[in-house]
N, C-alpha and C positions, 0 to 999 in steps of 0.2 A: 946848626945845633941839632943834636939828636935827643929826643925825649925818650924816656923809658916806659912810655905809655902811649896809647893811640888816642888822640884828641877826639876822634869821632866816636870811640867807645864811651868816653865820658858823656858826650852829648846824648848818645843812645841810652845810657843808663839813666840820665836825668829825665829823659822823655818817658822811660819805663816807670819810674817812680811816680811821675805826674799821672800817667795813664792808670796806674793801680789806684791812686787816690781818687781819680775821677770815677772809676768803676765801682766804688763803694756805693751802696744803694742810697745812702742818706747825704751824700756830699753836698748836693745843691741845697737841700732843705736846711741842713745845719749851718751853712754859711749864711743863707738868707735869715735864719733865726738869730744868728749873732748880730747881723746888721740891725734887725728889728729891736733887739734888746738895747743896743747902744744908742740907737736913734731915740727910743722912748726915754732912756735915761737923760740924754742931753736936752730933750724937749722939756723935761721936768727939772731943769737946772742941775743935772748930774754931770759928773766929770768921768771921762774914761782915763784910767791910770794904767799905764803899760809898763811891763818889766820883763827882763830876760838877762841871761849871762853871756858874755863874750859877743859873738856875732848876733845872738838873739837880742842882746841889749841894743845893738845897732838897729835891728828891725823894730824894736819897741820905740826907739827914738824916732825912727823914720815914720812910723805910724802916727805918733803924736804931732810931729812938726807938719805933716801934710794936713792935719785937721785944724791946727791953729793958723797955719799959713793957707796954702791952697794946693789942690791936686790938679785937676783938669780945668776947673771953671772958677770964675769969681763968685764969691759968696761970703756970708758972714763967717767970722772966725768961730771955731767950735772948741768946746772945753775938753782939752786932752793934755795930759802931761806924762812924761816917762820918768821912771825912777832912775836917774843917771847922774845926779849931783855927786861929784867925787868927794866933796866935804862930808855929805851925809853918809855915803857908802863907807868911807874910811873911819869916820867917827863911830858908826854903829859896828862896823867890822872889828874895830879895836876894842870897843867897850863891851859888846854883847856877843860878837862872833858873826862871821859871814852869813850864817844861816838866817839871820834876822834883819838883813839890810832892807828887804822889801816890806816885811811885816811891820817893822817900826815906822816906816813911812806911812803905811796904810793906817796904823793906829793913830797917827797924828793928823793926817790929811784926808783920809777917806771918810765918807759919810754914807748913811743909808741912802740907797738909790743910785750910788755911783757904780761903775763897772770896772772890774779889774781884768785887763787883758794880759795874761801871763804866757810866756813862751818858753818851752823846754823841749829840746829835741830828744832827750832821753825819757822824758815823762817822769823823772825821779829827782829833779832839782830840789834840794831840801829848802832853799830859800823861797821857792815858789810854793812848796807845801805849807810852810809857815804863813805865807801871805794868804793862802786859801783859808786857813784857820781863822785869820782875822776877818776875812770877808764874811764868813758865817756869823761871827760875833756882831759885826757891824751892819748886817743886812745889806751887804753889797753883793751884786751878781759877779760871778767869776766865769770868764770865757778863757779857755786855754788852748793854745796851739801846741800840739804834742807830736812826738814821733814814736817810732818802733811800734809797740803794742799799746801805747798810752801810759804805761808804767803805773805807779801809785797814784799819780795825779788824776787819771781819768775818772776815778771814783770820788775825788775830793772837790770837784768843781761843778758848776751848774751846767756848763756846756763844753764838753771836750771835742776838739776838732783834731783828729788823729791822722797823720801821714804815715801809713804803714811801710816801714823800711828797716831792715836789720843791718844795713851797711853803715858807711860813714855818715856823720851828721850833716855834712854839707849838702847832700841830696835832699834831706828833709828840710833844711833851711831854705833851699831854692823854692820849694813848694810853699813854705810858710810865707816867703816874700810875696809870692803870687796871691795867696789868700789875703794877705794884708792889703794889697793893692785893690782887690775886689771889695773888701770891706770899706776901704776909704771911698772908693767910687760909689758904692751903695749909699753910704752916709751922705756924701756930697750931693748925690742925686736926690735923696729924700729932702734935704733942707733947701735945695734949689727949687723944688716943686711945691713948697709950702706957700 
């Protein structure tokens, strides 16, 4: 089989996107801050509620299941849930519109002290924007994994984590997955050392 692209070029591009993210001056501090915010929330009976669209929804689900289940080590189950119930999504999508699938969930289930982890490779997902509005009303912290230049969302959340890349979203997603794994590891480490 002959591919119309060079596999090694894809790997090099992926490495380049990661390298650019690492070289930002605040990368380490902002990821550590996100871990601290989530740990403090869970320590005070808060829940981390994650959401995204398409592949980012899969990342949001992966984040939550690693906390309620386990990542690397045995430890207590931690309070996390992703907004991925197809009944909820189709109900709200049908009755209110797709832009409100996450915000309606947060209106019903979110509480002050919870943390919303939203994922948007474009930085402009309208349903994540609506979710951020609810976070402000409910006194919930919002941490967002974003791409490109951060889009509209970088100014609507408490803590934007931006992977700067102007190409296809898959490269941004690859770094988002790595960030999620670091977050989970940090949270797990914190609760294992208590």
